[in-house]
N, C-alpha and C positions, 0 to 999 in steps of 0.2 A: 580821080584821087591825086592829092598832091604828094610830092616826094616825101615830105616829112611824114605822111601818114603810112607809106609805103615801107620807109624805113623803120617805124616804130612797130609795124606787124612783123618785118623780118627779124628785130631785134626781139621780139616777143616769142617766135616760134623758136628762134635759136637758144633762148633761155629755158623755155620747154623742154627742149631736146637735151641740153646740158643737164637739167635737174633730173630728166628721166634716165639718162645714162648713168648718174650718180646712184640713184636709187636702185636701178636694174643691177648695175655691178655690186652694191651691197648686198642686194638678195642673193646673189650667185654666189659671191662669197661666203655668205652663212650657209648656203644650202650645201657647199661644196668645199669644206675646209682644206687646206693643203695637207699633203702628207710629208713627212720629213721634219727638217729642223730649220731654224733661221739663226744666222750670226750677223754681226754688225761689223763692217770691215772699213775704216776710213769714213764714217758717215754714211756707208751704203748698207742697206739691209738685203742680205744674201740668203737664199734658199738653198738647201742641200739634202740631197739624200745619201744615205750610206748602205751599202749593199756588200755582201760576201763574207770572206774571212777576214777579220782585222789583222790578222799575223802576216798574210799573203802579199805579195806586191800589190802595189795600188795604180789604180789607172783613175786620172781625174779628167772628166769631160765638162767642158765649158759650153754653154749655147746662150743665146741671146733671145730677148724677147722681140717678137714682130713690131711692137708698138714703140721700141727704142730705135728702130731704123729711121 
């Protein structure tokens, strides 16, 4: 095999993996819709959950997504 053929195969496999990842994530999101609400803050879509008594003192907990690291 020539290096061009190997490169073509590698690119093809990577393309199939990327498309598969997109399809599987779309299916997973359709089957498991998020609970809570979304807001947009400075162009960033944020997901949040509200719990407890709205007149009680508040605690805000932030966490990141492992894919953002």
